[in-house]
N, C-alpha and C positions, 0 to 999 in steps of 0.2 A: 105267343107269337111275338109280341112287341119284346118280350125279354130275349128270344132267339136273335132278333134283329140287332137289338142292343149288344147281344153278346158278341155276334159276328162282327158289328162295328168296331167293338173294343179291339178284337183279335187282330182286324185289319190295321186300325190305328197303331197298334204295338208292332206289327210286322213292319209298317211303314217308318215308324219311327226307329226301329231296329236296324232296318236297312239304311236309313239316312245317317244313323250314328255311325254305321260301319263304313259308309261311302265317305264321310268326314274324316273317319279315322285313317283310311287308306290315303285319302287326299293329303292329309296332314303327314303320314309317313313318308309318302312319295316327295313331298316339299322339302322334309328334312334331309333324305338322302340326296336329293338333287342338289341342295345347297352346301352339302358336306364335300370337301376335296376327295377326288377319285383317285385311289391308289393303285388302281388296275391298269390304267392306260394314262398315259401323259399326253397331253394336246402336243401336236407338232407345230412348232413356232414357224411362222411365215415370214419370210424377209423378202419386201418388196410386193408389188401388186401381182406378179405373175405366179403367186401360190408356192413358188420352189425357193431353194437356196440360192442368192446371188453372191458370189464372192467379191470383196472389194478389189477393185483392178489395182495391179501392182504399176507404181509410178515408173515412167519411162525416163532414165537418167540419162539417156543418150541426147536428148533434147534439152536438158538441164543448162542452161546459159552459164558459161564459165565467168567467175566474177573478175572484172577488170580493176586493176590497181593502178592504171594509167600507163603511159607508154614506157617500155623497157629503156633505161638511159644507155645510150651508146657508149661503149667501152672507148676511152680517150686513147687515141692512137699515140704509140711511144715514138718520140722524135727518133729517126733514122739519121745519124750522121753519116755513118759509113765511110769508107775511104774518099778522099776527094776526087772528084771527076778528073781522071787522066786525059789530058789532050792528046792528039795524035802522036806527038813525039814525046810523050810521057811527062808526067807532073814534077815539078821540083819547086819546094817552097824554100823561100828565104828565111833568115832567122826570124825577121820581123813577122813573117806571115805565120809561122808555127807559135810564136809569142802570142799572136792575137787571136789564136784559134785553139784554145786549150780543149775544146770539145772534139777537134779532129786529133789532137795526140790521143786522147782516149780512145777514138774510134780506130785508130790505127794499132796501138799497142795493148788496148784493153785496160788501161788505167793511164796515170799521169806518169807511170814508171817510177822507177827508184834508182838514184845515182850509183850507190854501192853495188847493187845487183847488175846494173847495166854496163858500167865501167870499171867495176872492180873496187875492191875495199881500200887499195891505195888511193885510188881518186877520191873516194869518200872521206878518207883521213885528210887528204891534202885541202880539200875544199871545205871541210868541216860540216856541222849539222844544219848551218843557215840554208844550204842547198841540198834538198832532199829528193826532188823528183825533176823529171826533164824540162817542166815548165819553168821550175826555179832555175835551171841551168840556163834556159834561154832569156830569162828576165835579169839574170844578175848583171850587176853595174860595174864589177870589177875593172879596173884599166889596165891591169898587166896582161901578159901572155895567157895565163891559165884561165883568166875570165873570158878573154877571146875565145880560146880553145873550147871551154864549156859551151859557150853560145853557138859557134859554127859547128862543133862536134855534135851537139843535140839536134841541131837541124840536119845534119848530115846523116845522123843515124835515122831519122824519121824518113828522110827521102829515100834512103836505100830499102826502106820497106814498100813504098808506094810507087817507085820507079825502077823497073828492071833494068833499064838502060843508064842509071845512075853510074858516076864512075868508080864508086866505091861499094862493096858488098857491105852488109851490116857487119860481119865478122871483122872485116878491113877497118871499118871506121872505129870499131871498138879496141882492135889492136893498135892503131895509130894513137888514140887518145892515151890508152896505158903507157905506150912508150913515151909519149911526148910531155905528159903532164909532170915529169919529175924535173924538167928543167923549163925554165921560163922562156930562153930563147928558143928551144925546140917547140914549146907550146904555141908560141907566137908564130913561128913558121909553118907549123901544121894548121893553124887557124886559119891562115891566109889561104892555103891550099883548099881547105874546105869551103871558105867563102866563096872562092872561084867557082867551085863545083855546085854550090848552092844557087849561085846567081847565073848559070849558064855560060861562065867565062873559062872553064877549066878545059 
């Protein structure tokens, strides 16, 4: 009887031991598989606290401030000389007026002029290279009739542009100078006529 009990006890202990070993083996096996990476299903990453994908908001460039580099410099205004303001009865400038206002000469004819192109090649040859433009003609200090004709003729030429009521047209002034410049007496006489017209005495 004691032998049977002992035998049953040994069988039971063996079964319990076997069961324990089997449970431990299964547990170990489960632990191994759970720690190994799972290739069947990849975990879905969560972005943010809501559990779903939240895209990064696109920056709003419409509200981006434009960099300021200081105030835009104002464009300097070009001085406008223009034609001298013509009074009610027309403007006529004396030889001294035009000589003192080279900017007005440029405003009227677009440059200081050219003696040869304005009054002809003959005039240019007579007066020489010292007098190249209208301002030179107005400023010349020659005491003869040719010098006087150049001064008063240049003033008359400019006056014919700015005053429609001037006694001579631009072409008439040019023609008178071309004809008169060949003789000192004729040049002096024509200079006197131009002087009167330039000073309102004609």
